[in-house]
C-alpha positions, 0 to 999 in steps of 0.5 A: 521507526520499525516496519515490515513488508506483507501481502494482503490476504483478505478481510474478516471480522473479529468479535470482542468480549463484549460482542463488538464486531470489528472489520479487519484485514488479514496480512501475511507479514514477513518473514523479511530478511535484512539485505542491507544496513545503511549507516551515516558513515557509509551512506549519509543516513541510517536505514535497514533494507528488507526483502520479502517474497522468494524469487527464482534464480532464473528471473534474477540477474547477476547484480541481484544474485550478488546483492542477496548473496551478501546476506546469505539468502536467495533472491527476493521479489520485493525490497523496501527501505525503512529509515531510522530502523529502531530494531537492532538487526544485522545483515541476514537476520529475519524480521517477523510479525512479532515486532508488533503487538495487539493494540498497537497503532500502525501506518499502512501503505498500499497501492489502491485498486486500478479502475482504468479510465472513468468518467466524471460521475465515478471519478469526481462524484458529479450528479449528471443532469438528471432528467432528460429535458431540454434536448439532452438526449443521451448525455446525462453523465457528460461533464458539460461546459469546461472553460470560458469563452472570450476572456480566458479562452482556455481550460484552467489546470486542475479542471475535474474531468475524466481520466485514469482512476485508482492505482495510486499510493495510499497511506492510512495512519493510526490503524489498530493491530487487532491480533497477531499470529506469529506461527502463521506470520499473520497480522489482523489490522482494523479496517480496510487496506488499499489494494487488491488481494495479493497486493504488497503493503508496507506496515510501519510505525 
């Protein structure tokens, strides 16, 4: 596996030579610093720990400062561990966006936008009751009956009701790398990536 940590910048469109338009998400990927290398002898498995985004000394505790000092880098804001890292990177070396190439298939992990508490119409696509008939008054978007009366006398687990929507870990598989800009640390990936602008995403293969 190979991967990198990035930040979602926004969306744009790319036109191919035959005039086909492709919607893309712009991600500022890296450069990431290898802050720890785990081996089977020391940790029981192989992995590389990557760090992204500078963090001030003021907002870093002593444990963080000591950890990043081993890799001769400043404290970082985001850390991600990639198991069975296929690239031969040593402690303190950088991982840049050029590890990916155009036309390559990648998986992207992000956190979807949080939408707060939502009702059943928005959360579960309920249709509501439609017209205001039979004394319905102002409850067109109400969930209606949710349980049995005498037999079960309870509400079953998993009932689709109102609740918190979004803010969940989402993984999209098999996305295309449309274009790579190594000088700007930008990578363009086809389609939309979960999360708001400025959110952290993980690109892996």
